[in-house]
C-alpha positions, 0 to 999 in steps of 0.5 A: 575734351568734349564740351559738357556744357548743359548736361546738368540742365538735362539731368535736372529736367529728367529728375523733374519729370520723375518727380512730377510723375510720382506726385501725380501718382500719389495724388491719384492714390489719395483721391482713390482713398478718399472715394473709398472712404466716402463709399464706406461712409455712405454704405454704413449710414444707409444700412443704419438708416434702413435698420432704424426704419425696420426697428420703428416697424416700417416695412422693408420697402420704406427702409429701402427708400430711406437707405436710397435717400441717405446714400444719395445724400452721401454722394453714392448710389444704392445698388442693393438693399436686403432688409429682413426682420432684424437686419439691413444689408446694403450695397452702394457704389461711388463712381470716381471721375476718370477712375473706377467705380467703387462698391462697398457693403454694410450691415446693420443689425437691430438689437431687440433688447428686452431688458434695456432702458429704464 
């Protein structure tokens, strides 16, 4: 009969390596999800800020400046901003350290409701 002393230790170490690998993978997925949500939040807020400026009668250039400020305040970089008469469409990107750059877009429409209000 062979001596099988210590074989449980080797098996336990193997399981530990698998568990740590899975845990690290889950952490990466979680971080990527957080970054994606941060990028979408920055895009949404930037589009709303730009549309607000347009609704106040400001020119598209001023709307873009405000959109860029809001994107930066949310940890993103503004990569595009197209402002029309009744909408603002922005694109932002967030770069994850050691990971991919995530881009998100958002659109905000100005509602020209003439029957709204008191």
